[in-house]
N, C-alpha and C positions, 0 to 999 in steps of 0.2 A: 504491499500501500502505498502510494507517495508520500510524501514528507508532508502535512497539513498546517503545521507551526507555522511556516511562515504567514506574515501578514497581508493579508491582500491587496494592492496595490491602489486601493483606494482609500485605505487607510492613511498609507506614509503621509498625504496633501504634502511631498517636499515636490517644490519647481528649482529650475535654475536661479541661479541668483540669492539668494541665501547672504545678509548680509549682517557679520555680527554687531551688535550694539549695546550700548549698557542697559541696567533695567529700566528703561524707562517707564514701562509697563505699571513703576511703582513709584513715580515722580508725584502723584495725590493719590494720596491713602485714602481706601474708601472709607465715610466716617459711619460711623453706628448707628447715626440720626441721618439714615438715606431716605430719600425721598421715594414713595411707593413707587414702584415703573408703571410708565403712562399707558397701560393694556387698553383706555377706553381711545386714545390718540390712535393707535396701533389701528383699531377696528376703523375708529371713521375714517384711517388714511385707506384703508384696504375696502372698505366701503364706495369710496370715493373715484379712487379706480376702477373698480370695477362697472360703476355705474357709467365712466366714461368710455369703457371700453367695444363697441361695438363690432369692431373686429378682432378682437381677443381669440386665441387659439380655443379649438371646443376642447373641453374639460375630457378627464379622461374617463371609459367607458365605465356604466353604471356596475356597481358592486352586483356581487351574484347574493347574495345574503341581505336578511331581511332586518330590522331597525331592531330587532330583538337577539337576533345572530351576533355571537362575538366576533368581534374585529378580529382579533388573532384568535389564532387556535393551532397548538402543538398536541400530536397525538401519538403517545408510542413508539418518541423517535430516538434514536440510537445514533450516535457517532462515535469513532474511536482513531487514536492516529498513531501510527506505526502497531499497532495490534493492542494497543493501549485503550480501556473504554473509558472515555469521558463523559461521556452523556446516557443513561440506560435505561431506556423505555421510558422516556419523559411526557408528561401530559401537562397542559394546563390552559387557561383562555385566560382573553382580557377584553372586557364590553368595551363599549365606546365611552368615552369619556370617563374610566377608571383608569388609575395608578396602581399599575404592579411592582413592588418591589423584588427582585431577585435576590436573595440572601445565602451567604453561605460564603467559607473561606475559602482560600487564594487558591486556583488550579483545580478546582469542583465543577467547572463549566459555565460558567454567570455570563463571561463573556461569550464563548461559543456559542450560546444561545440565540444572541444579536446579531454575529457575522452569520449564521442560518438564515434567519431572518432579511438578513439585505441580500443574500445570495449569493454571498462569499466564499458559504461551506455549504459543501451539500451532505444532508444526515445519510448513512450507511442506511437503515430502516427509518418508516413511518411517514407521518403526513405533518404539512404546515401549510396552513391556510390564513389566508388576507385579504378580508371582505369576501369570503366565501367561494375563494380561486386556490386550485392547488398549486402552490411556488413549488414545491421538489420536482427539478427536471428542466424548471422553464428554460427558456433562451435567454441569454443575455437580453435581447431589444425587449422582449417581456417585461425582465427583471426590470428594466428602465421605466417602463410604464408604474411596476409598483414603487420605485425608489421616489416618485414625484407625490406618493399619498404617505409614507412612509420612511425619515432619514432616523439620520444617527450622528449625537454627538460623542462623540473618540474620544478618549481620556488624553491624547497629546493634541489635540483640538485639528491635526489633519487640515491645518491653515496652509495657503499656498505662501510658499517664502517670498515669492519676489513680489506679490502684493501689499499693497497698504491692508489696513484695517478694512476702511471706505470700499475699496476695489474688491475685497474677498467679500464682503457683505453683497455688495451689489453681483456678484459672480452667476450665483443661481437664478436671480432672475433677468440677466441676460439673457441663460444661457434658456431660459422659458418661454421669453418672446412675448408679443403682444403689449408689451409696455414700452411708452416714450423715457426720454433720459430723466425727463423733468418728475417722473411717476416714479422712477426709479430713485430717484434722488429723496423725493419724499417719503418712501416706506425705506429707506438703508438709515434716513435720519431717526426713526422714529423707535428703529428697531435696536441702531445702535445708543439710544437713550433709553431703551426699555434696559438693557446690560449695564448699563453705567458705564460705558467706554467713549463719553464725548471727549473726553481730555486725547486719546489717542487714536481717531480718524486717520489720521495718515502715517503712523508709525507700520514698522515692518514688523510680524512675529519674533524674529528674533530677535526683538527690542522687548517685550515684555515678559508677563509672568505669568507662572502656570495657570495663577487664577483668570488672567483677564484674556490668555488664548484661550481657555475653555470656553468663557463668557460671550469671547468675537465668535467663537463655533457653534454657540447658541443661538445666536443673531442669526450669522448665517443660517442655519437649519431651518429655523423660524423663515427665513425668506422666501423658501420653497414651498411656503404655507402646507405643511403636509396635513395628513389625520392624526399621524403618532408618531410621536417622537420616542429614540431612543437615547437611554443616556448609558454611557460606562463609566463606572465612579466618576461622576461627577465633584465628588469631595476630595479625592484619591490629591495629596500634593497642596490642598490647599489651604490657606489662612481660613482661620472662624469667622470671620466677616463676610468676603466673598462665598464660604459655603453656605452661609445662610442668605446671602440675597439669594444665588441660586434655588436653594429650595424653596425662597417665599416665591420667584420666577414661577418655578414650575408648579406649585400650587395656585399661582392667579393665573395662568393658562389654562390651568383644568375648569377651575369655579367661572372664571368669564368668559373665553373664548370656548371652552368645549375639548381641548385637546385630552387624546390620549397618551398615555406616558406608560413607558417600563424602564426602571431606573437599575441598574446594576451596582450593587454597593454592598459595603460590609462594615457600613458604617449602622447600627443599631438606631441609635438614635436620630439620627437622620432619615432613617426609613420609617420609623413612628410616625414622624412631623407629614408623613408625605404618602403612606400605601393605603389605600383599601382593603386591595388581597397583598398576598404574599407567598411566592412559590422559594420553600428554603431546599439547598440542592446540598445532598453531604456523598462523598465519595459515588458519584456522578449517579445517584437516586433521587429523585422527587421526595424528599423525605414527609414537606407538609406542603401541599397549596388550598389554600382558605383565608378568609377576613383576616384582617390584622389582629384584633383581640383574639381570637381564636388562636390564631400563632404564638401569642402569648402566655395563652395558658394551658396549652397543648401539651401533656403528658408523656409527649414523644421525647424517648431517653437523647436521640439525638437534637433536638431542638432544645430539651432543657440545659445538655452540656453549652450549645452553642451562647445560649443568653446567660447563662452562668459565666463562661469566659469571659463575654463583651462586660460584663457587668463586674469583671473582677477588678480590686483599687489596692494598690500593693499595701501590704504593713506598715505602720507607722515606727519609725526607728529610736 
């Protein structure tokens, strides 16, 4: 079996022209008293543009599922790398407008689930449905249509190194087509303000902190106006202020714009703030799938061990 540990090309986000720079992404530290993101302004901008788009491209084909069906569904999915099982017979589903947190220790296949959902990896067995469509075995052209509805915020940001923050966020809007430059700039201004990156709009990714890169990556993901956003360890290597801002933004996107989210994390406190449902992976198996409160009260030994270790506090000396 081919080695599938290699990261897909789409994740690298590298482009020629990387310029090293100072950590100017930290030149203006975020205040603990930040203004709430202007989601209403973003929604109004989107509505304004939609109302003025008589020649806009046709929307993607209607989904093959009813509103009551899950928007995402894994059924009996298994995958191995070099003969080593990573996921074994895993099933879960996500309904429209929900936030699912995928929890577990490092190396249990949390991020692999997202890569299969994006079509970067193929399962050995099982089925994966997005809005009623089976995506296992889809061609790259077919997956491109799916990725207009499902997008991902990678751990490393996957920004284009040679493009400024502004141009990175512009990129999916220009790729999509149907908008003039004034409309693109209106949306980009709203999105950059949404993630608090107004002070680094002309900076290159190399000059940004990890947290700023991830925030800009979120703005770029939202520019595609997806149905579902996947977040791969959004709080890893991020300071508490930015972690809180990202968590607040994910919540507000859900409540005000109806976004569906899947969040991979090992941070139980972050998950408790976001999750409607939890998938807990351990040794490649789904040890728990269900509502957050049932997870916290689960008598399952694997779940209890994870929760106990997560709550561990070093004894006083």
